[in-house]
N, C-alpha and C positions, 0 to 999 in steps of 0.2 A: 845657903841662905838660912838665916835664923827665923824662928817662928813669928816674932813680932813684925819683922819686915814683910813676911808673906801675908800676914793678916792685914797689915796696912795696905799692901798692894791690892789685895782682894777687895777691901773696903773702898779704895779709890776707884777701882774698875766698876764696882757695883754702883757707886754714886754717879759716876759719869754715864753709865748705861741708863740709870733711872732718869737722870737729867735729860738725856737725849730722847727718851720715851715721852716724858711729860712736857717738854719744851713747846711742841706745837700746840698743845692744849692751852698753855699759858699765853703764847704769842697770839693765837687766833681765837681768843676767848669770845669776842663779840661777832666777828665776821670772818669767814673763811674765804680767801681769794679764789676766784674762779679757776685760776691756773692750778692751784693746789687740788681743787675738786677734780679737775680734768686729769691731772697726773694720778690721782687716786683711782680713777676709772681705767686708765690705759696701762699703768705699770704692771699690774698682775699678768696681763696677756703678754706684754713685752718680755717680762722676766721668764715666763713659762716658755716662750719661743726661744729665748736665749739658752735656757737650760736644755731644751731638746737639741738644739744645734750643738751645744757643748758635749752632750752625751753621745751624739752620733758622729762627731767629727772624725774619729779615728776608725770608723767601720770600713773594712776593706771588702769590696764586692768581688774582687778577683782572686782572693786567697782565703784559706781557712774555711770557715763555715759560710762564707759569702754573704754575711749580714743577715742570715735567716733568723737566728735567735732575736736579734734586735728588731727586725721587721715584724715578727710574730708578736713580740712583747708590745711594741708600739701599737699594733693593730688591736691587741687585747685591751690596752689602756683606753684607746679611742672608743671602742665598742662599749666597754663597761661604763665609761663616763657618759656616753650618749644614752645608755639604758638606765643607769641608776642615779646619775648626777651626784656621785659621791667621790670626791677627790681622793680621800684616804683609801677607799676601797680600790679605786683605779690604780693608784700608785703602788699600793701593796701587792695587788694581783699582778701587775706588770713586772714588778721586781721579782716576785716569787717565780713567775713564768720564765723570766730571763735566766735566773739562777738555776732553775731546774733544767732548762734546755742546755745551758752551758756545762753544767756538772754531769748530767746523765745522758744527753743525746749527742752533743757535738764535742 
C-alpha cells in the first residue's frame, strides 16, 4: 500500500467515526425521544452483563483450576465496586488479581 492511499483511508475512517459520534446530537437537537433516553439507561447494564457472560463462558469447573481464579477475581471486582464505586479501579484490580492468580498460583 502506498502512503497516500493509507492517509486517505485513515481520513475516511476518522470522518465516518466523527460523523457517527456527532449525528445523534444533530438529529436530536431539539427533543430526544423517550426510547433513546431509555436505551441510554439500560444499555450499560446489558453490555456489562454480556461482557461478564462472554468472559466466563469457557470456564471449566471440572478441570484445571476449577474456575477459582475467575471466581476470586469476579468477587474482588464486585466487592471493590460496592465499596469504592470506581469502575476503573474495580476492573484494573480484578484483571491484576486474575493475572496474578493464573501466573503465580494456578
